[in-house]
C-alpha positions as CSV (number, residue, x, y, z in Angstrom):
1,X,45.6,-83.2,117.8
2,X,43.9,-83.0,114.4
3,X,46.6,-83.3,111.7
4,X,46.3,-82.4,108.0
5,X,44.7,-85.2,106.0
6,X,47.6,-85.3,103.6
7,X,50.0,-86.7,106.2
8,X,47.7,-89.5,107.2
9,X,48.0,-90.9,103.6
10,X,51.8,-91.2,103.9
11,X,53.6,-94.3,105.3
12,X,56.7,-93.9,107.4
13,X,60.0,-95.0,105.9
14,X,60.6,-98.7,106.8
15,X,64.2,-98.3,105.7
16,X,64.9,-95.6,108.3
17,X,62.8,-97.4,111.0
18,X,64.7,-100.7,110.7
19,X,68.1,-98.9,110.5
20,X,67.2,-97.0,113.6
21,X,66.2,-100.2,115.5
22,X,69.5,-101.9,114.4
23,X,71.5,-98.9,115.6
24,X,69.6,-98.9,119.0
25,X,70.4,-102.6,119.4
26,X,74.1,-101.9,118.7
27,X,74.0,-99.2,121.3
28,X,72.9,-101.8,123.8
29,X,75.9,-103.9,122.9
30,X,74.2,-106.4,120.6
31,X,76.2,-107.7,117.7
32,X,74.0,-106.6,114.8
33,X,75.0,-107.1,111.2
34,X,73.2,-104.5,109.2
35,X,72.5,-104.6,105.4
36,X,69.7,-102.0,105.7
37,X,71.0,-98.6,104.8
38,X,71.6,-97.5,101.3
39,X,74.8,-95.7,102.3
40,X,78.4,-96.4,101.2
41,X,80.7,-97.3,104.1
42,X,83.6,-95.3,102.7
43,X,84.6,-91.9,103.9
44,X,84.1,-88.9,101.6
45,X,87.2,-88.6,99.5
46,X,89.8,-86.2,101.0
47,X,89.9,-83.7,98.1
48,X,86.2,-83.1,98.5
49,X,86.5,-82.5,102.2
50,X,89.5,-80.3,101.7
51,X,87.5,-78.1,99.3
52,X,84.7,-77.7,101.8
53,X,87.2,-76.8,104.6
54,X,88.8,-74.2,102.3
55,X,85.4,-72.7,101.6
56,X,84.9,-72.4,105.3
57,X,88.2,-70.7,105.7
58,X,87.3,-68.3,102.9
59,X,84.1,-67.4,104.6
60,X,81.7,-69.2,102.4
61,X,79.2,-69.4,105.3
62,X,76.5,-67.0,104.2
63,X,73.1,-67.3,102.5
64,X,73.4,-68.1,98.8
65,X,71.0,-68.3,95.9
66,X,68.1,-70.7,96.5
67,X,68.8,-72.5,93.2
68,X,72.5,-73.1,94.2
69,X,75.9,-71.6,93.8
70,X,76.4,-70.5,90.2
71,X,79.7,-72.2,89.9
72,X,78.1,-75.6,91.0
73,X,75.2,-75.2,88.7
74,X,77.6,-74.6,85.8
75,X,79.7,-77.6,86.8
76,X,76.6,-79.8,86.9
77,X,75.5,-78.6,83.5
78,X,78.9,-79.4,82.0
79,X,78.8,-82.8,83.6
80,X,75.4,-83.5,82.0
81,X,76.6,-82.3,78.6
82,X,79.8,-84.2,78.6
83,X,78.9,-87.4,80.4
84,X,75.2,-87.8,79.7
85,X,74.8,-86.0,76.3
86,X,72.1,-83.8,77.7
87,X,72.2,-80.2,76.5
88,X,71.3,-78.5,79.8
89,X,72.7,-75.1,80.6
90,X,73.4,-73.8,84.1
91,X,70.0,-72.1,84.2
92,X,68.4,-75.5,83.7
93,X,69.9,-76.8,86.9
94,X,68.8,-76.4,90.5
95,X,70.8,-77.6,93.6
96,X,68.7,-79.3,96.3
97,X,69.1,-80.8,99.8
98,X,69.9,-84.3,98.5
99,X,68.3,-86.1,95.6
100,X,65.3,-86.8,97.7
101,X,64.3,-83.1,97.8
102,X,64.8,-82.7,94.1
103,X,62.1,-85.3,93.5
104,X,59.8,-83.9,96.2
105,X,60.0,-80.5,94.8
106,X,59.4,-81.8,91.3
107,X,56.1,-83.5,92.4
108,X,55.0,-80.3,94.1
109,X,55.4,-78.1,91.1
110,X,54.4,-80.5,88.3
111,X,51.3,-82.3,89.8
112,X,47.7,-81.2,90.3
113,X,45.3,-83.2,92.3
114,X,44.2,-86.3,90.4
115,X,47.3,-86.3,88.1
116,X,48.6,-89.9,87.7
117,X,52.3,-90.8,88.0
118,X,53.4,-94.2,86.7
119,X,55.9,-96.0,89.0
120,X,57.4,-99.3,88.1
121,X,57.6,-101.7,91.0
122,X,59.7,-102.6,92.8
123,X,60.3,-98.9,93.5
124,X,62.2,-96.7,95.9
125,X,59.8,-96.4,98.8
126,X,59.5,-92.6,98.7
127,X,58.2,-92.2,95.2
128,X,54.5,-93.0,95.9
129,X,54.5,-91.0,99.1
130,X,55.9,-87.9,97.3
131,X,53.2,-88.3,94.7
132,X,50.5,-88.5,97.4
133,X,51.8,-85.4,99.2
134,X,51.4,-83.5,96.0
135,X,47.8,-84.6,95.5
136,X,48.7,-87.0,92.7
137,X,47.8,-90.6,92.2
138,X,50.6,-93.2,92.1
139,X,49.9,-95.9,89.5
140,X,52.1,-98.9,90.1
141,X,53.4,-101.0,87.2
142,X,54.4,-104.4,88.5
143,X,57.4,-106.3,87.2
144,X,58.9,-109.7,87.9
145,X,62.4,-111.2,88.4
146,X,62.0,-113.3,85.2
147,X,61.9,-110.0,83.3
148,X,64.8,-108.5,85.4
149,X,62.2,-106.2,87.1
150,X,61.8,-104.0,84.0
151,X,58.7,-102.6,82.4
152,X,58.1,-103.1,78.7
153,X,57.1,-100.4,76.2
154,X,53.8,-102.2,75.7
155,X,53.1,-102.2,79.5
156,X,53.9,-98.5,79.6
157,X,51.6,-97.7,76.7
158,X,48.7,-99.6,78.2
159,X,49.1,-97.8,81.5
160,X,48.9,-94.3,80.1
161,X,45.6,-92.5,80.4
162,X,44.5,-88.9,79.8
163,X,45.3,-88.3,83.5
164,X,48.9,-89.5,83.2
165,X,51.4,-86.8,83.8
166,X,54.7,-88.4,84.6
167,X,56.7,-91.6,84.5
168,X,59.4,-92.2,87.2
169,X,62.3,-94.1,85.8
170,X,65.2,-95.4,88.1
171,X,68.1,-97.1,86.4
172,X,70.3,-98.4,88.0
173,X,67.5,-99.3,90.4
174,X,67.0,-99.2,94.1
175,X,66.0,-101.8,95.3
176,X,66.7,-104.4,92.5
177,X,70.0,-103.2,91.0
178,X,68.6,-103.8,87.5
179,X,69.8,-101.6,84.6
180,X,67.8,-100.9,81.5
181,X,69.9,-101.4,78.3
182,X,70.2,-98.5,75.8
183,X,67.8,-100.2,73.5
184,X,65.2,-100.6,76.2
185,X,65.6,-97.0,77.2
186,X,65.1,-95.9,73.5
187,X,61.9,-98.1,73.3
188,X,60.4,-96.4,76.4
189,X,61.4,-93.0,75.1
190,X,59.4,-93.6,71.9
191,X,56.2,-94.2,74.0
192,X,56.8,-91.1,76.1
193,X,57.3,-88.9,73.1
194,X,54.3,-90.4,71.3
195,X,52.0,-89.8,74.3
196,X,53.6,-86.5,75.3
197,X,54.0,-87.3,79.0
198,X,57.0,-86.3,81.2
199,X,59.7,-88.7,82.5
200,X,61.9,-88.1,85.5
201,X,65.0,-90.1,85.3
202,X,66.5,-90.8,88.8
203,X,70.1,-91.4,88.1
204,X,71.6,-91.4,91.6
205,X,73.4,-94.7,91.0
206,X,74.6,-94.0,87.4
207,X,78.3,-94.5,88.2
208,X,77.9,-97.8,90.0
209,X,77.7,-100.4,87.2
210,X,79.1,-103.9,86.7
211,X,79.8,-106.4,84.0
212,X,80.0,-103.9,81.2
213,X,76.5,-102.5,81.8
214,X,75.8,-99.1,80.2
215,X,73.6,-96.4,81.6
216,X,71.8,-94.2,79.1
217,X,70.0,-91.0,80.1
218,X,66.6,-91.2,78.4
219,X,66.9,-87.6,77.3
220,X,69.9,-88.5,75.2
221,X,67.8,-90.8,72.9
222,X,66.5,-87.9,70.7
223,X,65.8,-84.2,70.7
224,X,62.1,-85.0,71.2
225,X,62.9,-87.3,74.2
226,X,65.1,-84.5,75.7
227,X,62.2,-82.1,75.6
228,X,60.1,-84.5,77.9
229,X,63.0,-85.4,80.3
230,X,63.7,-84.2,83.8
231,X,66.9,-85.5,85.6
232,X,67.2,-86.1,89.3
233,X,70.7,-86.9,90.7
234,X,73.0,-86.2,93.5
235,X,76.4,-86.8,95.1
236,X,75.5,-89.2,97.9
237,X,76.2,-92.6,96.3
238,X,79.0,-92.1,93.8
239,X,81.1,-89.9,96.1
240,X,80.0,-91.2,99.5
241,X,78.5,-87.9,100.4
242,X,75.2,-89.0,102.0
243,X,75.3,-86.6,104.9
244,X,76.3,-83.7,102.8
245,X,72.8,-83.5,101.4
246,X,73.5,-82.3,97.9
247,X,71.4,-83.3,95.0
248,X,70.1,-81.6,91.9
249,X,67.3,-81.3,89.4
250,X,67.7,-80.5,85.7
251,X,64.9,-79.8,83.3
252,X,63.1,-77.2,81.2
253,X,63.7,-73.6,82.4
254,X,60.0,-73.0,83.3
255,X,60.1,-76.0,85.6
256,X,63.4,-75.1,87.2
257,X,62.1,-71.5,87.9
258,X,59.0,-72.9,89.6
259,X,61.1,-75.2,91.8
260,X,63.4,-72.3,92.6
261,X,60.3,-70.3,93.8
262,X,59.2,-73.3,95.9
263,X,62.6,-73.9,97.4
264,X,63.0,-70.2,98.2
265,X,60.0,-70.6,100.6
266,X,61.0,-73.9,102.1
267,X,64.7,-74.7,102.6
268,X,66.2,-71.8,100.7
269,X,69.9,-72.6,99.7
270,X,71.8,-75.8,100.3
271,X,74.6,-75.5,102.8
272,X,77.0,-73.1,101.1
273,X,80.4,-74.5,101.9
274,X,79.2,-78.0,101.2
275,X,78.4,-77.0,97.6
276,X,82.1,-76.2,97.1
277,X,82.9,-79.8,98.1
278,X,80.4,-80.9,95.3
279,X,82.3,-78.7,92.8
280,X,85.5,-80.4,93.8
281,X,83.8,-83.8,93.3
282,X,82.8,-83.0,89.7
283,X,86.0,-81.1,88.7
284,X,88.6,-83.3,90.4
285,X,89.9,-86.8,89.6
286,X,87.3,-89.5,89.4
287,X,89.7,-92.2,90.6
288,X,87.9,-92.3,93.9
289,X,84.6,-93.2,92.2
290,X,86.2,-96.1,90.4
291,X,88.0,-97.4,93.5
292,X,84.7,-97.5,95.4
293,X,83.0,-99.1,92.4
294,X,85.6,-101.9,92.3
295,X,85.1,-102.6,96.0
296,X,81.3,-102.8,95.4
297,X,81.9,-105.2,92.5
298,X,83.9,-107.5,94.8
299,X,81.3,-107.4,97.5
300,X,78.5,-107.9,95.0
301,X,80.0,-111.1,93.8
302,X,80.7,-112.4,97.3
303,X,77.1,-111.7,98.5
304,X,75.6,-113.1,95.3
305,X,77.6,-116.3,95.6
306,X,76.7,-116.9,99.2
307,X,73.0,-115.8,98.9
308,X,72.2,-118.0,95.9
309,X,73.9,-121.0,97.6
310,X,71.1,-120.9,100.2
311,X,68.5,-123.6,99.2
312,X,65.2,-122.1,98.1
313,X,66.5,-118.5,97.5
314,X,66.3,-117.0,94.1
315,X,68.0,-113.7,93.3
316,X,68.8,-112.0,89.9
317,X,72.4,-110.7,89.8
318,X,72.3,-106.9,89.9
319,X,74.1,-104.9,87.2
320,X,74.2,-101.6,89.2
321,X,73.8,-99.9,92.5
322,X,74.6,-101.9,95.7
323,X,71.6,-104.0,96.5
324,X,70.4,-107.6,96.2
325,X,66.6,-108.3,96.1
326,X,66.1,-112.0,96.7
327,X,62.8,-113.9,96.8
328,X,62.1,-115.3,100.2
329,X,58.8,-117.1,99.5
330,X,60.4,-120.4,100.4
331,X,60.1,-119.5,104.1
332,X,56.3,-118.9,104.0
333,X,56.8,-115.5,105.7
334,X,55.8,-112.1,104.5
335,X,58.7,-109.7,104.2
336,X,57.9,-107.6,107.2
337,X,57.6,-110.7,109.5
338,X,60.7,-112.1,107.9
339,X,62.8,-109.0,108.7
340,X,61.5,-108.7,112.2
341,X,62.3,-112.3,113.1
342,X,65.7,-112.2,111.4
343,X,66.7,-109.1,113.4
344,X,65.3,-110.3,116.7
345,X,66.6,-113.9,116.4
346,X,69.8,-113.7,114.4
347,X,70.7,-110.0,114.7
348,X,70.7,-109.3,111.0
349,X,69.0,-106.1,109.6
350,X,67.5,-106.2,106.1
351,X,64.6,-104.2,104.6
352,X,61.2,-105.8,103.8
353,X,60.3,-105.8,100.1
354,X,56.8,-104.7,101.2
355,X,58.3,-101.2,101.4
356,X,59.2,-101.4,97.7
357,X,56.0,-102.9,96.5
358,X,57.2,-106.5,96.5
359,X,56.3,-108.4,99.7
360,X,57.8,-111.6,98.4
361,X,61.4,-110.2,98.5
362,X,63.8,-108.5,100.9
363,X,66.5,-105.9,100.2
364,X,70.1,-106.3,101.3
365,X,72.7,-103.6,100.8
366,X,76.3,-104.8,100.2
367,X,77.7,-101.3,100.9
368,X,79.6,-102.8,103.8
369,X,82.8,-104.8,104.3
370,X,83.3,-108.4,103.2
371,X,83.7,-109.8,106.7
372,X,80.2,-108.5,107.6
373,X,78.8,-109.9,104.3
374,X,80.2,-113.4,105.0
375,X,79.0,-113.5,108.6
376,X,75.6,-112.0,107.7
377,X,75.0,-114.5,104.9
378,X,75.9,-117.4,107.3
379,X,73.3,-116.1,109.8
380,X,70.8,-115.6,107.0
381,X,71.3,-119.1,105.7
382,X,70.6,-120.5,109.2
383,X,67.5,-118.5,109.5
384,X,66.1,-119.4,106.1
385,X,66.9,-123.1,106.6
386,X,65.0,-123.0,109.9
387,X,61.9,-121.5,108.3
388,X,61.9,-123.2,104.9
389,X,59.0,-125.6,104.5
């Protein structure tokens, strides 16, 4: 069968592939310790589930507006105003099927063929593929562990060309867990305003921070920065609602109207009664978010201590999200071979850094219990010791 040329340019998700293999091995009775999925292991908080159940009982099971339930759009706008200092109104918000769809839709309505999108690496593996599917050109901006995997204003300025349309900014970051400081965000905003490009700030991990790290939305830097800012976010990570598939996009009215048009011809509305769970998440107590964050903080410290005790392994301590991104060059293996051998020989599932534009690293998620972390790091240490030259 002849397939469309656009799909042949897209790589399959290594994250999902390795997670699927690990699950298949578990089904066969193999004791697999998985650090592959970016998914909290907590259940969705009870008040959120109760709100969705109530919505079902009230008959909230019909088609809704493609842009989302008005009450949820208003609640998101209030959240952005109060927590992020972003003066978006309900009409500037559109509800999507997860944060991933918000970014996919954005690329589809913003990019023309040949438009360039600047993506700092390491990056979430779907960013470049979404750009390609929209006919754009991903331009990768490499970073290093010694600079905490952050781009500089000078690097951003040098990368901008007349074809540059958009910068993708992800802080806290998947896969590195790095967090830009407010001063660093302000410096990047100055370049964006000066060159009049767009920035989409992917803030899906904004509530998962450690050691006093502060997350600043780039649009809050100044009125001029706000005019160039688009926000992508969702409920999956902070509220452990990964399977609910509720995300959102916030931006200029003309952009949101274009995305509304696109979504009306693709998925239409997000699951109606699930949106009422999202309303409860925003309007209810945030104690559940803090409880999960504290658990992540304890797991982070445990994994970091065990990981950095392995001879030859270097890993910056993350300040956000729930990932470690250690350098595994001491083994002499590329990240894909490393991950395949580790899974086959020691039954530990991690993600190759190749998927994130950094073949010298692997990604481990500590969104799992401490017993699994301790056992997994012991197996990982044995594997690395066996392969270290």
